[in-house]
C-alpha positions as CSV (number, residue, x, y, z in Angstrom):
1,M,-9.2,-19.2,3.8
2,A,-10.9,-21.4,1.2
3,G,-14.3,-21.0,-0.4
4,K,-16.1,-19.6,-3.4
5,V,-18.0,-16.5,-4.2
6,C,-21.1,-17.1,-6.4
7,F,-22.5,-14.2,-8.4
8,V,-26.1,-13.7,-9.6
9,D,-25.2,-14.5,-13.2
10,G,-23.8,-17.9,-12.2
11,F,-20.1,-16.7,-12.3
12,V,-18.1,-18.4,-9.5
13,V,-14.6,-17.5,-8.3
14,D,-12.3,-18.9,-5.6
15,I,-11.6,-16.9,-2.5
16,H,-7.9,-16.5,-1.9
17,G,-8.0,-15.0,1.5
18,R,-9.1,-11.8,3.3
19,G,-7.6,-8.4,2.9
20,T,-8.1,-4.7,3.4
21,V,-9.7,-2.3,1.0
22,G,-9.2,1.5,1.4
23,F,-11.4,4.3,0.1
24,F,-10.8,8.1,0.1
25,V,-13.6,10.0,1.8
26,D,-14.2,13.7,0.9
27,G,-11.0,13.7,-1.2
28,W,-8.5,13.5,1.8
29,D,-9.7,11.3,4.6
30,H,-9.8,7.6,4.2
31,C,-11.9,4.7,5.2
32,V,-10.7,1.1,5.5
33,F,-12.8,-2.0,5.1
34,T,-11.0,-4.9,6.8
35,K,-11.4,-8.7,6.5
36,V,-13.0,-8.5,3.1
37,F,-13.0,-11.5,0.8
38,I,-10.4,-11.4,-1.9
39,P,-11.4,-13.5,-5.0
40,T,-9.5,-13.5,-8.3
41,L,-11.2,-10.7,-10.2
42,K,-10.1,-8.0,-12.5
43,S,-12.4,-5.4,-10.9
44,S,-12.9,-4.6,-7.2
45,V,-16.0,-6.0,-5.6
46,V,-17.4,-4.7,-2.3
47,S,-20.0,-6.9,-0.6
48,L,-23.0,-4.9,0.8
49,G,-23.5,-7.9,3.2
50,Q,-20.0,-7.5,4.5
51,L,-20.5,-3.7,4.9
52,D,-23.7,-4.3,6.8
53,E,-21.9,-6.8,9.1
54,G,-19.3,-4.0,9.7
55,W,-21.9,-1.5,10.9
56,Y,-22.0,0.7,7.8
57,D,-25.3,2.4,6.9
58,I,-26.4,1.4,3.4
59,N,-29.0,3.3,1.5
60,I,-30.4,3.1,-2.0
61,H,-32.6,6.0,-3.1
62,R,-33.6,7.0,-6.6
63,S,-30.9,4.9,-8.3
64,T,-28.1,6.1,-6.0
65,L,-26.3,3.8,-3.5
66,T,-24.7,5.6,-0.5
67,V,-22.7,4.0,2.3
68,H,-21.9,6.0,5.5
69,D,-19.6,5.0,8.3
70,H,-20.3,5.0,12.1
71,R,-19.6,8.8,12.2
72,Q,-22.1,9.4,9.4
73,R,-19.3,10.2,6.9
74,L,-20.0,9.4,3.3
75,V,-17.8,6.5,2.2
76,L,-19.3,5.5,-1.1
77,K,-21.8,7.1,-3.5
78,V,-22.6,5.2,-6.7
79,K,-25.3,6.1,-9.3
């Protein structure tokens, strides 16, 4: 897979393929995002657009981002 990811600040990185990112939910269960873009970055980046395409519920309320899966389990919570 070829392509580039362009960030708001103008930073551009090459896409090296697609992969899988796993998250722990409630400390023991896990959630896996598949077919996410893998650019060359030192930090993990999760695209809200990709999550939206994957049928996750995304909510931002009072400076807190939450993402729930199709079973309404909390997957991410970021202040």
